[in-house]
C-alpha positions as CSV (number, residue, x, y, z in Angstrom):
1,M,10.3,0.6,-14.2
2,R,10.7,2.4,-11.0
3,L,8.2,2.5,-8.2
4,V,8.1,4.7,-5.1
5,I,5.8,3.0,-2.7
6,Q,4.5,5.0,0.3
7,R,2.4,3.6,3.1
8,V,-0.3,6.1,3.7
9,S,-3.2,6.8,6.0
10,Q,-4.9,8.5,3.1
11,A,-4.0,9.7,-0.4
12,S,-5.8,11.4,-3.3
13,V,-5.2,12.7,-6.8
14,T,-6.9,15.9,-8.0
15,V,-7.0,17.2,-11.6
16,A,-8.4,20.6,-12.4
17,S,-9.8,21.0,-8.8
18,E,-11.6,17.6,-9.1
19,T,-10.7,14.6,-7.1
20,V,-10.3,11.7,-9.6
21,S,-9.2,9.0,-7.1
22,S,-8.7,8.6,-3.4
23,I,-7.9,5.9,-0.8
24,D,-7.7,5.6,3.0
25,K,-5.1,3.3,4.6
26,G,-3.0,1.6,1.9
27,L,-0.3,2.3,-0.7
28,L,0.3,5.2,-2.9
29,I,2.5,4.0,-5.7
30,L,4.3,6.4,-8.1
31,V,5.1,4.6,-11.3
32,G,8.0,5.6,-13.7
33,V,8.3,3.8,-17.0
34,E,11.6,3.7,-18.8
35,K,12.6,2.8,-22.3
36,G,13.1,-0.9,-22.6
37,D,10.7,-1.8,-19.9
38,T,8.5,-4.9,-20.6
39,Q,5.6,-6.9,-19.4
40,D,8.1,-8.9,-17.4
41,D,8.8,-5.8,-15.4
42,V,5.1,-5.2,-14.9
43,K,4.5,-8.7,-13.5
44,W,7.5,-8.7,-11.2
45,L,6.7,-5.2,-9.8
46,A,3.0,-5.9,-9.3
47,G,3.8,-9.1,-7.4
48,K,6.5,-7.3,-5.3
49,A,4.2,-4.3,-4.5
50,S,1.2,-6.3,-3.5
51,G,3.2,-8.6,-1.3
52,L,5.4,-6.0,0.3
53,R,5.1,-6.5,4.1
54,I,5.2,-2.9,5.4
55,F,2.0,-2.8,7.6
56,D,2.1,-3.6,11.3
57,D,0.9,-6.8,12.7
58,E,-0.7,-7.1,16.2
59,D,2.8,-6.8,17.8
60,G,3.7,-3.6,15.9
61,V,6.1,-5.4,13.5
62,M,5.9,-4.6,9.8
63,N,4.8,-8.1,8.8
64,R,1.6,-7.6,6.8
65,S,0.9,-6.6,3.2
66,V,-1.7,-4.2,1.8
67,V,-3.7,-7.3,0.9
68,D,-3.5,-8.7,4.5
69,V,-4.8,-5.4,6.0
70,G,-7.5,-4.8,3.4
71,G,-6.0,-1.5,2.3
72,G,-6.4,0.6,-0.8
73,I,-4.0,1.2,-3.6
74,L,-3.5,4.3,-5.7
75,A,-1.1,4.2,-8.6
76,V,0.0,7.5,-10.2
77,S,2.2,7.7,-13.3
78,Q,5.3,9.9,-12.8
79,F,7.9,10.2,-15.6
80,T,10.2,12.2,-13.3
81,L,11.2,9.0,-11.5
82,T,13.3,8.3,-14.6
83,A,15.4,11.5,-14.1
84,S,19.1,11.5,-14.4
85,T,21.0,14.2,-12.5
86,R,24.4,13.0,-13.5
87,K,25.3,16.2,-15.4
88,G,24.5,19.7,-14.1
89,N,21.5,20.7,-12.1
90,R,18.8,20.3,-14.7
91,P,17.4,16.7,-14.7
92,S,17.4,14.8,-17.9
93,Y,14.4,12.6,-18.7
94,I,16.0,10.9,-21.7
95,R,15.4,7.4,-20.1
96,A,11.6,8.0,-19.8
97,A,9.6,5.9,-22.2
98,G,7.4,7.7,-24.7
99,H,3.6,7.7,-24.4
100,E,3.3,4.9,-26.9
101,T,5.2,2.6,-24.5
102,A,4.5,4.2,-21.1
103,I,0.7,4.3,-21.2
104,P,0.2,0.6,-22.1
105,L,2.8,-0.4,-19.5
106,Y,1.3,1.8,-16.8
107,D,-2.2,0.4,-17.6
108,A,-0.8,-3.1,-17.6
109,F,0.8,-2.5,-14.2
110,C,-2.5,-1.3,-12.7
111,K,-4.4,-4.3,-14.1
112,E,-1.8,-6.8,-13.0
113,L,-1.7,-5.2,-9.5
114,E,-5.5,-5.6,-9.4
115,A,-5.2,-9.2,-10.5
116,V,-2.6,-10.3,-8.0
117,S,-4.0,-8.3,-5.0
118,G,-7.7,-8.5,-5.6
119,I,-7.9,-4.7,-4.8
120,S,-9.3,-2.2,-7.2
121,V,-6.5,0.2,-8.0
122,G,-7.2,3.9,-8.1
123,R,-5.4,5.9,-10.7
124,G,-4.3,9.3,-11.7
125,I,-4.7,10.6,-15.2
126,F,-1.6,9.9,-17.4
127,G,0.1,13.1,-18.5
128,A,-2.3,15.4,-16.6
129,D,-1.2,18.1,-14.2
130,M,-2.1,16.2,-11.1
131,K,-2.1,17.3,-7.5
132,V,-1.2,14.4,-5.3
133,S,-2.0,14.6,-1.6
134,L,-1.0,12.1,0.9
135,L,-0.5,11.5,4.6
136,N,2.5,9.2,4.8
137,D,2.2,6.7,7.6
138,G,5.4,6.0,9.5
139,P,6.8,7.5,7.3
140,V,7.4,4.4,5.2
141,T,8.7,4.9,1.7
142,I,10.2,2.1,-0.4
143,I,11.9,2.5,-3.8
144,I,11.9,-0.5,-6.2
145,D,13.6,-0.6,-9.6
146,S,12.8,-3.6,-11.8
147,R,16.2,-3.5,-13.4
148,L,17.9,-4.0,-10.0
149,R,15.5,-6.7,-8.9
150,E,16.2,-6.0,-5.2
């Protein structure tokens, strides 16, 4: 699984001109599920994302997590995070997990993230044509791949 985590001042997801989820200060997490991903990846990533110290403390040092600052979390599925651009200019999504695997793992990630953070996780709609709006704060953007574990 791959995550793109952005520290935001606000973020929202709109489907068919209707806002389905929004947060103020917190994390917008884009979630890409690959073939072969497991519940182990879910647990590791949820722990990592909820504990990531990318919010400023009183000295202006990134030393607090989203939990510490009482922020929001919005998780949006995004299969394009699995893209391979190795050959040519048209991305290949061959590594993306199919719906039968990706939907349960995305749901499990959101639930695990709620469990470890104590924060209700807003969501997009899996497979929908979503419009994601955000105000990146910093900007701070972190990419985490569960296969690399770094």
